[in-house]
C-alpha positions in Angstrom: -307.1 -36.4 -113.8 -303.4 -38.0 -113.8 -301.0 -38.4 -116.7 -298.6 -40.9 -116.0 -295.8 -40.3 -117.9 -293.1 -42.8 -118.4 -290.0 -42.3 -116.3 -286.5 -42.8 -118.7 -284.0 -44.9 -116.7 -281.2 -42.0 -117.5 -283.9 -39.2 -116.5 -284.7 -37.9 -113.1 -281.1 -38.5 -111.6 -280.6 -37.2 -107.9 -278.2 -34.8 -106.4 -276.3 -36.6 -103.4 -275.6 -34.8 -100.3 -273.1 -35.9 -97.3 -275.0 -35.4 -94.1 -273.9 -32.4 -93.9 -275.5 -31.4 -96.6 -272.7 -30.3 -99.1 -272.4 -32.6 -102.3 -270.5 -35.7 -102.3 -268.3 -34.0 -105.3 -268.6 -31.3 -107.9 -266.9 -32.6 -110.4 -268.2 -34.9 -111.4 -271.3 -34.2 -109.8 -272.7 -36.6 -107.2 -275.6 -38.2 -109.2 -277.6 -41.4 -108.3 -280.2 -43.0 -110.7 -283.4 -42.6 -109.7 -283.5 -46.0 -109.0 -280.5 -46.0 -107.1 -281.9 -43.3 -105.2 -285.0 -45.1 -104.4 -283.8 -48.0 -103.2 -281.4 -45.8 -100.7 -284.6 -44.4 -99.2 -285.7 -47.7 -99.0 -282.8 -49.2 -97.4 -283.1 -45.8 -94.9 -279.5 -44.9 -96.2 -281.2 -41.1 -97.0 -283.0 -38.6 -96.2 -285.2 -37.0 -99.4 -284.4 -33.5 -99.4 -286.7 -32.3 -103.0 -288.5 -34.6 -105.1 -289.1 -34.4 -108.6 -293.3 -33.5 -109.9 -293.2 -36.9 -111.6 -293.9 -40.6 -109.7 -293.6 -44.1 -110.1 -296.0 -46.2 -109.5 -296.6 -49.9 -108.6 -300.4 -51.6 -107.9 -299.6 -50.3 -104.5 -297.6 -47.7 -103.9 -296.4 -44.3 -105.5 -294.1 -42.2 -104.8 -292.7 -39.1 -106.3 -288.8 -39.1 -107.4 -286.6 -37.5 -105.4 -284.3 -35.2 -106.6 -282.1 -34.4 -104.1 -281.3 -36.9 -101.1 -278.9 -36.5 -98.2 -276.7 -39.1 -96.5 -277.8 -40.5 -92.8 -274.3 -41.1 -91.7 -271.4 -38.6 -92.8 -269.2 -39.5 -95.2 -265.4 -38.2 -94.6 -264.1 -36.4 -97.6 -261.1 -37.6 -99.3 -258.0 -35.1 -98.6 -256.3 -36.1 -101.6 -257.5 -36.1 -105.1 -256.5 -39.3 -107.4 -254.1 -38.4 -109.9 -256.3 -39.2 -113.6 -256.0 -38.0 -116.5 -259.3 -35.9 -115.8 -258.4 -34.4 -112.2 -255.0 -33.2 -114.4 -257.2 -31.3 -116.6 -259.6 -30.4 -114.7 -256.9 -28.3 -112.0 -255.3 -26.9 -115.7 -258.7 -26.0 -116.7 -259.0 -27.8 -119.9 -256.5 -25.8 -121.7 -252.8 -26.4 -123.0 -250.6 -24.4 -120.5 -248.3 -23.3 -123.1 -250.7 -22.1 -125.8 -253.9 -21.8 -124.0 -255.6 -24.0 -126.3 -258.6 -26.4 -125.7 -258.5 -28.5 -128.3 -256.8 -31.7 -129.0 -255.8 -31.9 -125.0 -253.6 -33.9 -123.6 -251.0 -34.2 -120.9 -247.2 -33.4 -121.3 -244.4 -34.4 -119.1 -242.3 -31.4 -117.6 -239.4 -33.4 -117.4 -239.2 -35.6 -120.5 -240.1 -39.1 -119.3 -236.5 -39.9 -121.2 -234.7 -37.7 -119.4 -235.9 -39.3 -116.1 -239.0 -37.6 -115.4 -242.0 -38.9 -113.2 -245.4 -39.1 -114.0 -246.2 -37.1 -111.0 -248.3 -34.4 -110.3 -245.6 -32.1 -110.0 -244.3 -33.4 -113.6 -247.2 -33.7 -115.6 -249.5 -30.2 -117.3 -252.0 -30.1 -119.8 -251.0 -29.8 -123.7 -252.5 -29.7 -127.1 -251.5 -32.0 -128.9 -249.2 -29.8 -131.2 -247.7 -28.5 -128.2 -246.9 -32.0 -127.0 -245.3 -33.0 -130.6 -243.4 -29.7 -130.7 -241.5 -30.1 -127.2 -241.2 -33.7 -127.7 -238.7 -35.2 -126.0 -236.7 -31.4 -124.9 -237.1 -30.2 -121.9 -239.7 -27.0 -121.8 -236.6 -24.2 -121.2 -234.6 -25.7 -124.2 -237.7 -25.2 -126.6 -238.8 -21.9 -125.2 -242.4 -23.2 -124.2 -242.8 -21.5 -120.9 -246.3 -22.7 -119.3 -248.5 -20.8 -117.9 -248.7 -22.6 -114.5 -246.0 -25.1 -113.6 -247.9 -28.5 -112.2 -248.8 -28.5 -108.9 -250.7 -31.0 -106.2 -254.0 -29.8 -106.4 -256.6 -30.5 -103.1 -259.5 -31.2 -103.4 -261.1 -28.1 -102.4 -258.8 -26.8 -105.6 -260.3 -29.4 -108.1 -264.3 -28.1 -106.7 -263.2 -24.6 -107.2 -262.3 -25.8 -111.0 -264.9 -27.8 -111.7 -267.4 -25.3 -110.7 -266.1 -23.1 -114.0 -267.4 -25.8 -115.8 -271.2 -27.3 -114.6 -273.1 -30.4 -115.9 -275.2 -29.7 -118.5 -278.0 -30.6 -116.4 -278.7 -28.5 -113.5 -282.1 -28.8 -111.9 -283.6 -25.9 -110.2 -284.1 -28.1 -107.3 -280.1 -28.8 -107.3 -278.7 -24.8 -106.7 -279.5 -24.2 -103.5 -277.0 -26.9 -102.4 -274.4 -26.8 -105.1 -272.5 -23.6 -104.5 -273.9 -22.6 -100.4 -270.3 -21.6 -99.5 -270.3 -18.9 -102.0 -270.3 -15.4 -100.6 -274.3 -13.8 -100.7 -274.8 -10.5 -103.0 -276.3 -7.9 -100.3 
């Protein structure tokens, strides 16, 4: 007896690995919808590495949904991460660099823009709104607010490493062997 379970559009994403079996990105985790994964299979762009225990069917065809796919052609990863608010928060581990709070986060210019400070990796850090308001348009030394870490330009590896401390809400069991494969094995 076969039980057909309808596949929800946002369910059953596929983890996308590069041709070297590393995820294209850790944070955000490189995922495709099941529809995009199946399309890539039919276009012969990926290999299926693992499957879910659920099928999609048409009148003449049935296929288990891929849970892990690997690209057939290696995509060279970017060496320099994009300068975005999210990546600044990730670099700073989603906490205010002045007080350590994880609530009501924004970003702060170490050297205020009103004093010639630029919006760059080396001048922007994560701050909570109360600390940002307290510092206002003054220098951090003037108000005695010393950041835990001075801002710096991270590498993609730095952001991947930080992202591992904040895993997504959902990790399918079939993905685990491919997500942290470069960590040291326990004896």
